[in-house]
N, C-alpha and C positions, 0 to 999 in steps of 0.2 A: 503494501500500499503506499502510497506519495504520502511525501511530506502535508499533512491536514494542520492548517493555522486558521487563528480567528484574528482580524485585527478592529478594536472597539476603538472608537473615537468620542471624546463627550464634547459637546457644546451647550455652555451655559447661558440662560437669558435670564433676566430680570432687571425691573425698573427700579426695584427699591431694596435692593440686597446685592453683596456680593457672595458671589459663590465659588467656593472652590472644592475640586473636586480630585480626590487619588482611589486608588488600589489599595484593597485590606490586604496587606500583603501577610500579615497572620492568616488570617483565615482562607487566604487564596492559596497560602501554602502547604495549609494542613487537609485542603479538599481534593488540591490538586495534585499531587504527588510531589509537592516541593515546586512547583511553578509557581512563580508570583508576575511574568509578566507575558510569559510565552506561553499561548493559550491553543489546545486545541478541540474541535468539534469533543461536545457532551463536558467539558468542564464546566463547573459552575463559579463565575468571576464575579466576587465581591468588590463594590467600591461604597466609597464613603462621601458625601456632599457634608460640607462645613459652611454656615450663612454667618454671614455680618449683616445687620446686626443678630446678636446670638436668639432673641426670642421674637416672637410674632409673623415668622416667614415659613410659609408652607411650601415644601418640595415636592414636585411632582414630577415625573423620569418616562421620557416616550422614547421605545427604538424600533427601528426599523427593521429586525428580524430578532428572533430567536422570543423567551419565555421572560419577561423582567418582574422581579419580584421585589416587593415593598418591603425591607426585612424590617425596617422600623413599621409602627402600625400609625398608618394613614398619614407619612410623612411629617410626621411630628417627631424633632431629633429625642432619641430615646437613650443614645448611648455617651460613652465619654471614653476619650484615648488619653493617656497621659503621653504629654509630648516633652524629648527634650531634644536643644538644639544648641547651637553658638550664635552669639549676637556678637557684630560686629561694629564697634563707634569708630568714626574715622573722619571727628572733628578736629583740629588743629587748638592749639592755645589761642585764646580771645587777643592775644599780642599778633598772632598772624591771623586775625580775622575769623575765627571760630565763633559760632554764636550755642548757648546751651540749649536754644531752640530747636537748633540744628541737630543735635546731640542725640540722636534716636538711632534705632535699628529697625526694620522689620519681623517681626514672628511668622512662620509659616502657615501657622491657622491662626483661628482668634482665640485669644485664651477666654476659657469661659470660668476658671476658678485655680486657687493653687499656686500662683504666680511665686517663683522662687528663683534669687538668680545669684551667681559667685564668680566673680574673674578666675579667670584659668592660672594655673601656675606661671610665673613669671609676667604676664600680663600688667600694663601700667594700668594703674587704678584711675576708672573714671566714676570713682565714688560707690553710693547705693543706684541700683537700676532696678527703676519701678515700671509696673503698667500705666500706660495714658490711661487716665479714665475716660478721655474722649475718644482712643480709638483704640480698642482690644486688641490690634492686631501690628500694634506698636508698645517698643520700650524705649523708656528715656532715662537718659545718665544725669548724675547730679554736678559732674565733675567733667570740664574739657579734656579733649586730649585722645588719642589710641588707643585702641583697648578693646581686648574680647572676654565675654562671660559666658557663660553656659548658664541656660536657664531651663526649666521645665514649666510646664503648665499642663491642666485639664483642658484639653477642647473636647466641645460637643459636638454631634454628627447623628445626620439620616444616614440608613444603612440600606443598599440595594444590592440585588444579586440579578446575574443577566445569565442562562444558558443556553446555547445553541446546540441541541441533541444530537444531528446527524448533518451529512452534505446535503444544502440543497440540489434538488430534483437539477440537473442541465447543467451545474457548476461544478467546474473542473476541481480535483482534491490539489491539483498541485500547486495552486492559485490561493493565497491568504485570503479568506471572504473577509468583507467589513463590515461591521455592524453600526450605525451610528445612535448613541443615546441621547437624546437631547433634555437637559433638564433645566426646569422653570422654578424660579421662585418667586412666589407669590406674598 
């Protein structure tokens, strides 16, 4: 049998929210024989949708092929994941034009709760790092100058899965089969 492969593309659409989509590597590895990015027919592929703002957004997904399941109930955010990442602060000291307002670093996901931050060993001090109360996807440092912190926080998400059990009739198994998933936040 030829190489069978699925390609899944995500498109997000919302007038009142920012949506971030990623594959759920833990669920995908445990249900797809260790596969987290290259999928074959019959795999159930899990993905997560993070929203900003954190509440009040209903997430709905539509697919071009396969069976799509809203694993979280009714598009409401039901699950929490702990995110650990590095934050890079790049402002120079004030004498060289740095401004404290610009001494920020972006988080990969919107932080729901539990934000903590610690300078990595050997990094210059940028003081205390806190979550921006006006933007849950931004961390602010209290001292100017370059520095790197490791942070951890909880992020909440809606969970979905998609499965295409067999090669569609008339489609060559030698070619990757494309699936498009449109995610709408209202």
